[in-house]
C-alpha positions as CSV (number, residue, x, y, z in Angstrom):
1,M,5.2,-27.1,20.9
2,T,2.1,-26.1,19.1
3,V,1.0,-22.6,18.7
4,T,-2.2,-21.2,18.0
5,V,-2.6,-18.3,15.8
6,E,-6.2,-15.9,15.8
7,T,-7.2,-15.3,12.9
8,N,-6.6,-12.0,11.5
9,E,-3.5,-11.4,13.9
10,L,-1.4,-8.6,12.9
11,A,2.2,-8.1,14.0
12,L,4.3,-4.5,13.8
13,I,8.1,-4.8,13.6
14,V,9.7,-1.3,14.1
15,G,13.2,-1.1,12.8
16,A,13.0,-3.9,10.5
17,G,15.9,-5.1,8.7
18,Q,17.8,-7.9,7.1
19,G,18.2,-10.0,10.2
20,L,16.1,-10.5,13.0
21,S,13.4,-9.1,11.5
22,S,13.6,-10.8,8.1
23,S,13.5,-14.4,10.1
24,L,10.7,-13.1,12.2
25,T,8.8,-11.6,9.3
26,R,9.0,-15.1,7.6
27,L,7.9,-17.1,10.4
28,F,5.0,-15.3,11.3
29,T,3.6,-15.1,7.7
30,S,4.6,-18.6,7.7
31,R,1.7,-19.0,10.5
32,G,-0.9,-16.4,9.2
33,I,0.0,-13.6,10.9
34,K,0.3,-10.3,9.1
35,V,3.0,-8.6,9.2
36,A,3.8,-4.5,9.1
37,L,7.4,-3.6,8.8
38,A,8.6,0.1,10.0
39,S,12.2,1.4,9.2
40,R,13.4,4.5,8.0
41,N,14.7,3.1,4.8
42,I,11.8,0.9,3.4
43,D,13.8,0.4,0.3
44,K,15.9,-2.3,1.8
45,L,13.1,-4.4,2.7
46,E,11.6,-4.9,-0.9
47,S,13.0,-8.6,-1.3
48,L,11.5,-9.6,2.0
49,V,8.2,-8.2,1.1
50,S,8.2,-9.5,-2.5
51,E,8.9,-12.7,-0.9
52,T,6.1,-12.4,2.0
53,G,3.9,-10.0,1.7
54,A,4.3,-7.9,4.2
55,N,3.2,-4.2,4.2
56,T,6.0,-1.6,4.9
57,Y,6.1,2.2,6.5
58,K,8.6,4.5,6.8
59,C,8.8,5.7,10.4
60,D,11.7,7.5,12.2
61,A,11.4,5.6,15.8
62,I,12.9,8.7,17.8
63,S,10.4,11.1,16.3
64,P,7.5,11.0,18.5
65,G,4.9,12.4,15.6
66,N,6.2,9.3,13.5
67,V,5.4,6.8,15.6
68,I,1.8,8.1,16.6
69,D,1.5,8.4,12.7
70,L,3.1,4.6,12.4
71,F,0.1,3.2,15.0
72,N,-2.4,5.2,13.5
73,R,-1.9,4.4,9.7
74,V,-1.0,0.3,10.7
75,S,-4.4,0.7,12.2
76,S,-6.0,2.4,9.4
77,D,-4.7,0.1,6.8
78,I,-4.5,-3.0,8.3
79,A,-5.5,-3.8,12.1
80,Q,-4.6,-2.8,15.5
81,P,-1.4,-5.1,16.1
82,D,-1.6,-7.8,18.2
83,I,2.4,-8.5,18.5
84,V,4.9,-5.7,18.5
85,I,8.5,-6.0,18.2
86,Y,11.3,-3.2,18.9
87,N,14.3,-4.0,16.9
88,A,15.7,-0.8,15.9
89,S,19.2,-0.3,17.2
90,N,22.5,2.1,16.8
91,R,25.9,1.0,17.6
92,V,28.9,3.1,18.2
93,R,31.9,1.1,18.5
94,G,35.6,1.7,19.9
95,P,37.2,2.6,23.3
96,I,34.8,4.2,25.7
97,T,37.7,7.0,26.0
98,D,37.6,7.5,22.0
99,L,33.6,7.5,21.9
100,D,32.0,10.6,20.2
101,P,29.3,11.9,23.1
102,G,27.2,13.0,20.4
103,L,27.0,9.8,18.5
104,V,26.5,7.6,22.1
105,L,24.0,10.0,22.8
106,Q,22.1,9.1,19.2
107,A,22.6,5.4,19.9
108,I,20.5,5.8,23.2
109,K,18.1,7.4,21.5
110,I,17.4,4.9,19.2
111,T,17.9,2.1,21.4
112,C,16.0,3.3,24.1
113,Y,14.0,6.2,23.5
114,G,12.6,5.2,20.6
115,G,11.7,1.7,22.6
116,F,10.0,3.8,24.9
117,L,7.8,5.9,22.1
118,V,6.6,2.3,20.1
119,A,5.7,0.9,23.8
120,Q,3.7,3.7,24.8
121,Q,1.4,3.5,21.0
122,A,1.2,0.0,21.4
123,A,0.3,0.1,25.4
124,K,-2.3,2.7,24.5
125,L,-3.8,0.2,22.0
126,M,-3.7,-2.9,23.5
127,V,-4.2,-2.4,27.5
128,P,-7.9,-1.1,26.2
129,R,-8.7,-4.3,24.4
130,G,-7.1,-6.6,27.3
131,R,-4.6,-8.2,24.9
132,G,-1.5,-7.9,22.9
133,S,2.4,-8.5,23.2
134,I,5.4,-5.9,23.5
135,F,9.1,-7.5,22.5
136,F,12.5,-5.3,22.9
137,Y,15.4,-7.4,21.0
138,R,18.2,-6.7,22.6
139,C,21.7,-7.4,21.1
140,F,24.0,-9.5,23.2
141,R,26.8,-7.4,23.2
142,Q,24.6,-4.9,25.5
143,C,23.7,-7.8,27.8
144,K,27.3,-9.2,28.0
145,G,29.0,-6.0,27.9
146,L,31.6,-6.9,25.7
147,P,34.8,-4.3,24.6
148,K,33.8,-1.8,22.3
149,F,29.9,-2.0,23.2
150,R,30.2,-0.3,26.6
151,H,27.9,2.5,25.2
152,L,25.0,-0.1,25.3
153,C,25.1,-1.4,29.2
154,H,22.4,0.7,30.3
155,G,20.2,-1.1,32.1
């Protein structure tokens, strides 16, 4: 399969970490796509940034102001993103009878509400341009409803 990359394409990965985000960053940069990584803890991304040249941005994905600011900073510093990947998640493990409702609410905010906020800002930039792609990473546990991950089975 041949993938055509436009000059100066930019991918923004929100909820960046050491797993999928790192792999995607390496893939994108190897194909000439610039990468912006957003995380609550950007210090954990230092080695990836050194390896790939990606830019980092501190962002709490469940804060509407943080997300708006993220898109403004990325657009100002680099460009408007062509690809946006929402990869932020939070998991609370255990039997459903033992789960703390407050922790489950926080997990749902990060997994769902944060995704909405990021997609909304991405769409505000992409729709007028008539192009762009938004992806949501879903943990396989969410799709399969595995034991001790019941709180993730929400749609």
